[in-house]
C-alpha positions as CSV (number, residue, x, y, z in Angstrom):
1,M,2.7,24.7,-29.4
2,N,5.5,25.6,-27.1
3,N,8.5,23.3,-27.0
4,T,10.6,25.3,-24.6
5,E,13.1,23.1,-22.7
6,T,13.6,23.6,-19.0
7,H,16.0,21.8,-16.7
8,T,15.5,20.6,-13.1
9,D,17.4,18.4,-10.7
10,V,14.6,16.0,-9.9
11,I,11.3,15.1,-11.7
12,L,8.6,13.0,-10.0
13,I,5.8,11.6,-12.1
14,G,2.6,11.1,-10.2
15,A,1.1,12.8,-7.2
16,G,0.5,9.7,-5.0
17,I,1.9,8.7,-1.6
18,M,5.2,7.5,-3.1
19,S,6.1,10.7,-4.9
20,A,5.0,12.6,-1.8
21,T,7.3,10.6,0.4
22,L,10.3,10.8,-1.9
23,G,9.9,14.5,-2.6
24,T,9.6,15.3,1.0
25,M,12.7,13.2,1.9
26,L,14.8,14.6,-0.9
27,H,13.9,18.1,0.1
28,E,15.0,17.4,3.7
29,L,18.3,16.0,2.4
30,R,19.0,18.5,-0.3
31,P,16.9,21.7,0.2
32,D,19.0,23.3,-2.6
33,W,17.8,20.8,-5.3
34,E,15.0,21.9,-7.6
35,I,12.1,19.3,-7.6
36,K,9.2,19.3,-9.9
37,V,6.1,17.0,-9.8
38,F,3.8,16.3,-12.8
39,E,0.4,14.7,-12.3
40,K,-2.2,14.1,-15.0
41,L,-5.2,14.4,-12.7
42,S,-6.4,17.6,-11.0
43,S,-5.3,17.0,-7.5
44,P,-3.0,14.7,-5.3
45,G,-3.8,11.2,-4.2
46,E,-6.6,10.6,-6.5
47,E,-5.7,7.0,-7.7
48,S,-4.1,4.3,-5.5
49,S,-3.5,6.6,-2.6
50,N,-7.1,7.8,-2.4
51,E,-8.8,6.7,0.8
52,W,-11.6,5.0,-1.1
53,N,-9.1,3.0,-3.3
54,N,-7.3,1.0,-0.6
55,A,-7.8,-0.9,2.6
56,G,-6.5,2.0,4.8
57,T,-4.7,-0.5,7.1
58,G,-1.3,0.4,8.6
59,H,0.2,-2.9,7.3
60,A,2.4,-4.1,10.1
61,A,1.6,-7.8,9.7
62,L,-0.2,-7.8,13.0
63,C,-3.4,-9.4,11.5
64,E,-2.6,-10.4,7.9
65,L,-2.3,-14.2,7.9
66,N,-0.7,-14.4,4.4
67,Y,2.5,-13.0,5.9
68,T,2.9,-16.0,8.3
69,A,3.1,-19.1,6.2
70,E,2.7,-22.6,7.7
71,K,5.7,-24.8,7.2
72,P,5.3,-28.6,6.3
73,D,6.4,-29.5,9.9
74,G,3.5,-27.4,11.3
75,S,5.7,-24.5,12.5
76,V,4.9,-20.9,11.4
77,D,7.4,-18.8,9.5
78,I,7.2,-15.2,10.9
79,S,10.2,-13.8,9.0
80,K,8.1,-12.0,6.4
81,A,5.8,-10.5,9.1
82,C,8.9,-9.3,11.1
83,N,10.3,-7.5,8.0
84,I,7.0,-5.9,7.1
85,N,6.4,-4.7,10.8
86,Q,9.9,-3.2,10.8
87,H,9.2,-1.4,7.5
88,F,6.0,0.0,9.0
89,Q,7.9,1.2,12.1
90,T,10.2,3.1,9.6
91,S,7.2,4.9,8.1
92,V,5.8,5.8,11.5
93,Q,9.2,7.2,12.6
94,F,9.3,9.5,9.5
95,W,5.8,10.7,10.0
96,S,6.7,11.5,13.6
97,Y,9.7,13.5,12.6
98,L,7.5,15.6,10.2
99,V,5.0,16.3,13.0
100,D,7.7,17.0,15.6
101,S,9.4,19.4,13.1
102,N,6.0,21.2,12.5
103,L,6.1,20.2,8.9
104,L,2.7,18.3,9.3
105,Q,0.0,19.1,11.6
106,N,-3.1,17.2,13.1
107,P,-1.8,13.6,12.6
108,A,-5.2,12.3,13.7
109,E,-6.4,13.4,10.2
110,F,-4.3,10.6,8.7
111,I,-3.5,8.1,11.4
112,R,-5.6,6.7,14.2
113,P,-5.2,3.8,16.7
114,I,-7.4,0.7,15.8
115,P,-7.1,-2.8,17.2
116,H,-5.8,-5.3,14.5
117,M,-7.4,-8.8,14.7
118,S,-7.2,-12.1,12.9
119,F,-10.3,-14.3,12.9
120,V,-10.6,-17.9,11.9
121,K,-13.1,-20.8,11.9
122,G,-12.6,-24.5,12.0
123,K,-10.3,-26.8,14.1
124,D,-7.3,-26.7,11.8
125,N,-7.4,-22.9,11.4
126,V,-7.7,-22.4,15.1
127,S,-4.7,-24.6,15.7
128,Y,-2.8,-22.6,13.1
129,L,-3.8,-19.3,14.6
130,E,-2.7,-20.3,18.1
131,R,0.7,-21.5,16.8
132,R,1.1,-18.2,14.9
133,F,0.2,-16.3,18.0
134,K,2.8,-18.2,20.0
135,A,5.6,-17.6,17.4
136,L,4.8,-13.9,17.1
137,S,4.3,-13.1,20.8
138,K,7.9,-14.1,21.5
139,N,9.1,-11.3,19.3
140,P,9.2,-7.8,20.7
141,L,7.7,-6.3,17.5
142,F,4.4,-8.1,18.4
143,E,4.3,-7.4,22.1
144,G,0.8,-7.1,23.5
145,M,-0.8,-9.6,21.1
146,E,-3.8,-11.7,22.7
147,F,-5.3,-14.9,21.6
148,S,-8.7,-16.4,22.5
149,D,-10.9,-19.2,21.4
150,D,-13.4,-18.4,24.1
151,P,-16.7,-17.2,22.6
152,E,-17.5,-15.0,25.6
153,K,-14.2,-13.2,25.2
154,L,-14.8,-12.9,21.5
155,K,-18.1,-11.3,22.2
156,E,-16.3,-8.5,24.1
157,W,-13.8,-8.0,21.3
158,I,-16.1,-8.2,18.2
159,P,-19.8,-8.1,19.3
160,V,-21.1,-7.4,15.8
161,M,-19.3,-10.6,14.4
162,M,-20.4,-12.9,17.3
163,K,-24.1,-11.9,17.4
164,D,-26.3,-14.8,16.2
165,R,-23.2,-16.8,15.3
166,S,-23.7,-20.6,15.2
167,L,-20.9,-22.2,17.3
168,D,-21.1,-25.6,15.6
169,E,-17.4,-25.2,14.7
170,P,-14.6,-23.7,16.8
171,V,-13.7,-20.0,16.3
172,A,-10.7,-18.0,17.5
173,A,-9.1,-14.6,17.1
174,T,-5.9,-12.7,18.0
175,K,-6.0,-9.0,19.0
176,I,-3.4,-6.3,19.3
177,D,-4.2,-2.8,20.2
178,S,-1.2,-1.1,18.6
179,G,-2.7,-1.4,15.1
180,T,-3.6,1.7,13.1
181,D,-6.1,3.0,10.5
182,L,-4.4,5.1,7.9
183,N,-6.0,7.6,5.5
184,F,-3.3,7.6,2.8
185,G,-5.3,10.1,0.8
186,A,-5.2,12.6,3.6
187,L,-1.5,12.0,4.2
188,T,-0.8,12.4,0.5
189,R,-2.6,15.7,0.5
190,K,-0.8,17.0,3.5
191,L,2.6,16.0,2.1
192,F,1.9,17.8,-1.1
193,S,0.6,20.9,0.6
194,H,3.9,20.9,2.6
195,M,6.0,20.5,-0.5
196,E,4.2,23.3,-2.3
197,N,4.9,25.5,0.8
198,Q,8.6,24.6,0.4
199,N,8.4,26.0,-3.2
200,I,8.5,22.6,-4.8
201,T,6.7,22.9,-8.2
202,V,3.6,20.7,-8.6
203,K,1.9,20.7,-11.9
204,Y,-1.6,19.2,-12.2
205,K,-3.3,18.2,-15.4
206,H,0.0,17.5,-16.9
207,E,0.6,14.2,-18.6
208,V,4.1,12.8,-19.4
209,E,3.9,11.5,-23.0
210,D,7.5,10.3,-23.5
211,I,10.7,9.8,-21.6
212,K,14.1,9.3,-23.3
213,R,17.8,10.0,-22.8
214,N,19.2,13.0,-24.7
215,S,22.6,13.4,-26.1
216,D,23.9,14.9,-22.9
217,G,22.8,11.8,-20.9
218,L,19.9,13.7,-19.2
219,W,16.4,12.4,-19.1
220,E,14.1,14.4,-21.4
221,L,10.4,14.3,-20.7
222,K,7.7,15.4,-23.2
223,I,4.9,16.7,-21.2
224,L,1.4,17.7,-22.3
225,N,-0.6,20.4,-20.5
226,L,-4.0,18.8,-20.6
227,E,-5.8,22.2,-20.2
228,S,-4.0,24.3,-22.8
229,G,-2.9,21.5,-25.1
230,S,0.7,22.8,-25.2
231,V,3.7,20.6,-25.1
232,R,6.9,21.4,-23.2
233,H,10.1,19.4,-22.8
234,H,11.8,19.1,-19.4
235,T,15.2,17.6,-18.7
236,A,16.3,16.2,-15.3
237,N,19.3,14.6,-13.6
238,F,17.0,12.1,-11.8
239,V,13.4,10.9,-12.6
240,F,11.1,8.9,-10.4
241,I,8.2,7.2,-12.0
242,G,5.5,6.9,-9.2
243,A,2.4,6.8,-11.4
244,G,0.6,3.7,-9.9
245,G,-0.6,1.5,-12.6
246,G,0.6,4.0,-15.2
247,S,4.2,3.4,-14.2
248,L,4.8,0.3,-16.4
249,H,4.0,2.2,-19.7
250,L,6.3,5.0,-18.7
251,L,9.1,2.5,-17.7
252,Q,8.7,0.9,-21.1
253,K,9.3,4.3,-22.8
254,T,12.6,4.8,-21.1
255,R,14.0,1.7,-22.9
256,I,16.3,0.9,-20.0
257,P,17.3,-2.9,-20.0
258,Q,16.1,-3.3,-16.5
259,G,12.6,-2.5,-17.7
260,K,12.4,-5.3,-20.2
261,H,10.7,-8.7,-19.7
262,I,8.3,-7.2,-17.2
263,G,4.6,-7.2,-17.6
264,G,1.5,-6.2,-15.6
265,F,-1.8,-7.9,-14.7
266,P,-4.6,-5.5,-13.7
267,V,-6.9,-6.4,-10.8
268,S,-9.7,-4.1,-9.7
269,G,-11.4,-4.1,-6.3
270,M,-14.7,-3.5,-4.7
271,F,-15.9,-3.1,-1.1
272,L,-19.2,-3.3,0.7
273,V,-19.7,-0.1,2.8
274,C,-22.0,-0.1,5.7
275,N,-24.7,2.7,5.5
276,N,-26.1,2.1,9.0
277,P,-24.1,4.1,11.5
278,F,-25.5,2.0,14.3
279,I,-23.7,-1.1,13.1
280,A,-20.5,0.8,12.2
281,E,-20.4,2.3,15.7
282,K,-20.6,-1.1,17.4
283,H,-17.5,-2.5,15.7
284,H,-14.1,-1.2,16.3
285,A,-11.3,-3.2,14.8
286,K,-9.7,-4.3,11.6
287,V,-10.4,-8.0,11.3
288,Y,-8.7,-10.1,8.7
289,G,-9.6,-13.6,7.8
290,K,-8.0,-16.3,5.6
291,A,-8.0,-16.1,1.9
292,K,-10.0,-18.7,-0.1
293,V,-8.1,-21.4,-1.8
294,G,-7.0,-20.1,-5.2
295,A,-7.5,-16.4,-4.2
296,P,-4.6,-14.0,-4.6
297,P,-3.0,-12.6,-1.4
298,M,-4.5,-9.1,-1.9
299,S,-8.0,-10.6,-1.7
300,V,-7.8,-11.6,1.9
301,P,-11.3,-10.8,3.4
302,H,-11.4,-8.1,6.1
303,L,-13.9,-6.2,8.0
304,D,-12.5,-2.7,8.6
305,T,-13.2,0.2,10.9
306,R,-12.2,3.2,8.8
307,Y,-12.1,7.0,9.3
308,I,-12.9,8.8,6.1
309,D,-13.8,12.5,6.0
310,N,-13.5,12.4,9.9
311,K,-16.4,9.9,10.0
312,K,-16.3,6.4,11.4
313,S,-17.1,3.9,8.6
314,L,-17.2,0.1,8.3
315,L,-16.1,-1.6,5.1
316,F,-15.9,-5.2,4.1
317,G,-13.9,-6.8,1.2
318,P,-12.2,-6.7,-1.0
319,F,-14.0,-8.4,-3.9
320,A,-11.7,-8.8,-6.9
321,G,-12.6,-7.8,-10.4
322,F,-11.0,-7.5,-13.7
323,S,-10.7,-4.5,-16.1
324,P,-8.0,-4.1,-18.7
325,K,-7.4,-0.6,-17.4
326,F,-4.2,0.0,-15.4
327,L,-5.7,3.1,-13.6
328,K,-9.3,3.8,-12.6
329,T,-9.0,6.8,-15.0
330,G,-7.0,4.7,-17.5
331,S,-7.8,3.3,-21.0
332,M,-9.4,0.0,-22.0
333,F,-6.3,-0.6,-24.1
334,D,-3.8,-0.4,-21.2
335,L,-3.3,-4.1,-20.9
336,L,-3.0,-4.7,-24.7
337,S,-0.6,-1.8,-25.2
338,S,1.7,-3.0,-22.4
339,V,2.5,-6.2,-24.3
340,K,5.8,-5.6,-26.1
341,P,8.2,-7.9,-28.1
342,D,10.4,-8.3,-25.0
343,N,7.7,-9.2,-22.6
344,V,5.2,-11.2,-24.7
345,L,6.6,-14.6,-23.7
346,T,6.6,-13.5,-20.1
347,M,3.0,-12.5,-20.3
348,L,1.9,-15.7,-22.2
349,S,3.7,-17.8,-19.6
350,A,1.9,-16.1,-16.9
351,G,-1.4,-16.6,-18.7
352,A,-0.7,-20.3,-18.8
353,K,0.4,-20.5,-15.2
354,E,-2.3,-18.4,-13.7
355,M,-5.5,-20.2,-14.9
356,A,-6.7,-20.6,-11.3
357,L,-6.4,-16.8,-10.8
358,T,-8.2,-16.1,-14.0
359,K,-11.0,-18.5,-13.0
360,Y,-11.2,-16.8,-9.5
361,L,-11.5,-13.3,-11.1
362,I,-14.2,-14.4,-13.4
363,Q,-16.1,-15.9,-10.5
364,Q,-15.6,-12.7,-8.6
365,V,-16.8,-10.5,-11.4
366,L,-19.9,-12.6,-11.8
367,L,-20.9,-12.4,-8.1
368,S,-24.3,-10.9,-7.3
369,K,-24.9,-8.5,-4.5
370,E,-26.5,-11.3,-2.5
371,K,-23.5,-13.6,-3.1
372,R,-21.2,-10.8,-1.8
373,M,-23.5,-10.5,1.2
374,D,-23.1,-14.2,1.9
375,E,-19.4,-13.7,2.1
376,L,-19.9,-10.8,4.5
377,R,-22.1,-13.1,6.6
378,E,-19.0,-15.2,7.3
379,F,-18.0,-12.2,9.4
380,I,-21.3,-10.7,10.4
381,P,-23.9,-13.6,10.5
382,D,-27.0,-11.3,10.7
383,A,-25.9,-8.8,8.0
384,K,-28.8,-7.3,6.0
385,S,-28.5,-6.4,2.4
386,E,-30.1,-3.0,2.8
387,D,-27.5,-1.9,5.4
388,W,-24.6,-2.2,2.8
389,D,-23.6,-0.5,-0.5
390,L,-21.1,-1.7,-3.1
391,V,-18.3,0.8,-3.8
392,V,-15.6,0.3,-6.5
393,A,-12.2,0.7,-5.1
394,G,-8.7,1.1,-6.7
395,Q,-7.1,-0.5,-9.7
396,R,-3.9,-2.5,-9.1
397,V,-1.4,-3.7,-11.6
398,Q,0.5,-6.9,-10.3
399,V,4.0,-7.3,-11.7
400,I,4.8,-10.2,-14.0
401,K,8.4,-11.1,-14.5
402,D,10.9,-14.0,-15.0
403,T,12.4,-15.2,-11.7
404,E,14.8,-18.0,-10.8
405,A,12.4,-19.4,-8.2
406,G,9.1,-19.2,-10.1
407,G,10.4,-19.4,-13.7
408,K,9.1,-17.4,-16.7
409,G,6.0,-15.3,-16.2
410,T,5.8,-15.3,-12.4
411,L,3.1,-13.1,-10.9
412,Q,4.6,-10.9,-8.1
413,F,2.4,-9.7,-5.2
414,G,4.9,-7.3,-3.8
415,T,6.3,-3.8,-4.6
416,E,9.1,-3.7,-7.2
417,V,11.5,-0.8,-7.6
418,V,13.2,-0.9,-11.0
419,T,16.2,1.4,-11.4
420,A,18.6,2.1,-14.2
421,E,22.2,0.9,-13.7
422,D,23.4,4.4,-13.1
423,G,20.5,5.2,-10.7
424,S,19.4,8.2,-12.8
425,I,15.7,6.9,-13.1
426,A,13.6,4.6,-11.0
427,A,10.1,3.3,-11.3
428,L,7.8,1.8,-8.6
429,L,5.6,-1.1,-9.8
430,G,3.2,-3.3,-7.8
431,A,0.9,-2.5,-5.0
432,S,1.4,-4.5,-1.8
433,P,1.8,-3.8,1.1
434,G,2.2,-0.5,-0.7
435,A,1.8,2.9,1.1
436,S,2.4,1.5,4.6
437,T,6.0,0.8,3.7
438,A,6.4,3.9,1.6
439,V,9.2,5.3,3.7
440,H,11.2,2.0,3.7
441,V,10.7,1.7,-0.1
442,M,12.0,5.2,-0.7
443,L,14.9,4.8,1.6
444,D,15.9,1.8,-0.4
445,L,15.5,3.8,-3.6
446,I,17.7,6.6,-2.2
447,E,20.4,4.1,-1.3
448,R,20.3,2.6,-4.8
449,C,20.0,5.8,-6.8
450,F,22.2,8.3,-4.7
451,P,25.0,6.1,-3.2
452,E,27.5,8.9,-3.7
453,H,25.5,11.1,-1.2
454,L,24.9,8.5,1.5
455,E,27.8,9.3,3.8
456,E,26.9,13.1,3.7
457,W,23.2,12.3,4.2
458,E,23.5,9.7,6.9
459,P,23.1,12.1,9.9
460,K,20.0,13.6,8.5
461,L,18.6,10.1,7.6
462,K,19.1,9.1,11.2
463,E,17.4,12.3,12.4
464,M,14.4,11.5,10.2
465,V,14.3,7.7,11.0
466,P,16.2,7.0,14.2
467,S,16.3,3.3,13.6
468,Y,18.0,3.9,10.2
469,G,20.6,1.1,9.5
470,K,19.4,-1.1,12.5
471,A,17.1,-4.1,12.7
472,L,14.6,-3.1,15.4
473,M,13.8,-6.6,16.5
474,E,17.5,-7.0,17.5
475,H,17.3,-3.7,19.5
476,P,14.3,-4.1,21.8
477,E,15.1,-1.1,24.0
478,L,15.4,1.2,20.9
479,L,12.1,-0.3,19.7
480,K,10.3,0.5,22.8
481,E,11.7,3.9,22.9
482,I,10.6,4.6,19.4
483,Q,7.2,3.1,19.9
484,M,6.6,5.3,23.0
485,S,7.7,8.5,21.3
486,T,5.9,8.0,18.0
487,A,2.7,6.9,19.8
488,E,2.9,10.2,21.7
489,T,3.7,12.4,18.7
490,L,1.0,10.8,16.4
491,G,-1.6,10.4,19.1
492,L,-1.6,6.6,19.0
493,S,-1.7,6.2,22.7
494,K,-5.0,8.0,22.9
495,K,-8.5,6.4,22.9
496,E,-10.8,6.9,19.9
497,L,-10.9,10.6,19.0
498,V,-14.2,10.8,17.1
499,Q,-17.6,9.6,18.1
500,V,-20.3,9.4,15.5
């Protein structure tokens, strides 16, 4: 057993989209820093970032109704939607920078233009959707959005969904053509290929077993080589824990105060995948509906055109499930082992408060294939069971913590970045809207963890993200300029590129 200790500037744990984004950004900002990545699986982007483990939507709040809450007075609050859209614009700018700089090639392999739509049924929902449309369409971020409650127009937009549909209740939809389909697995693999070409060390089949501060104030990691069985100790000035569902356990090992009183609740997902290419070819949009009462926000039903392995696919879901694992490749004891003396009351409080969610998950787990098909028929009335297969998607761990607004044991549905007071270590927890806002999340992390470098780095940050430091909705001319240039660079102004 080899216990040789080596030192590096930055260690990234996990080879997903978040580590790929942070590693790429830090190398652009400080090419002289040594960066190492450790991943316990055999290749990058195999867990949450894998294309089969997430929705593949470029989440810009164009179609997700849970980002536009209805207020008691009937008005629609679009502030969350505006923030998420701006965050997505940040990601698009960074990817365009990488393509323009010839650091990434063939952007069509990870991003494609796909209309984003919202679809609702019933008088009250149609009224809400129209009010949402009117509120959003006044904002430059959502320019080009259309609304229709005309069945003939909807037949043009979504022929598969309108075929054989009973119109005994009103239906309506919004449509915006600037939406995107994102293959986060392909993007992650491209970024890691680029990082390795820049001599960043990436070690696969290496599992971090422990993290602690040493007497010099550095972070010391105990890392097991899963192939040889040897253990080595690595020290670093800065550590990022981007291990998906595995991040909570590693954060707990650091013993930093900021990691206490935080728990995690695992939620698994499943999708129905169309095996009939004739049906998949006739639908061309990502269509989001409204979540059922009691359902968590990440369970909003959607019918998605996807491009996976350069092939046009059609997926419907997600169906929530429960597994005590924190990763698809995790342990059945993950949930139990995450309960510590400092978070046990937080976890118990969440259990008491989230009975409706628990009931919903149990109901979802018990659904038969035909019951799932019935949910799909809300979108495609004539859907036939033999045309669809059930695929298990990714495992998510929703953050549980004590908050002022929600009290003890509040379940969080967003992304949480937890950093030590001195900024020497950071962990990313949570899952939504996840990879679509990876660049914004990592910029926030850089500002929190490297404040002493920000003045020096600002010109480069603005080169990578031209809108850095500005709210795009307050600068419509800059927004239009950025949208035109990024669409050109990433091929988003072109029509569909692959016919099946």
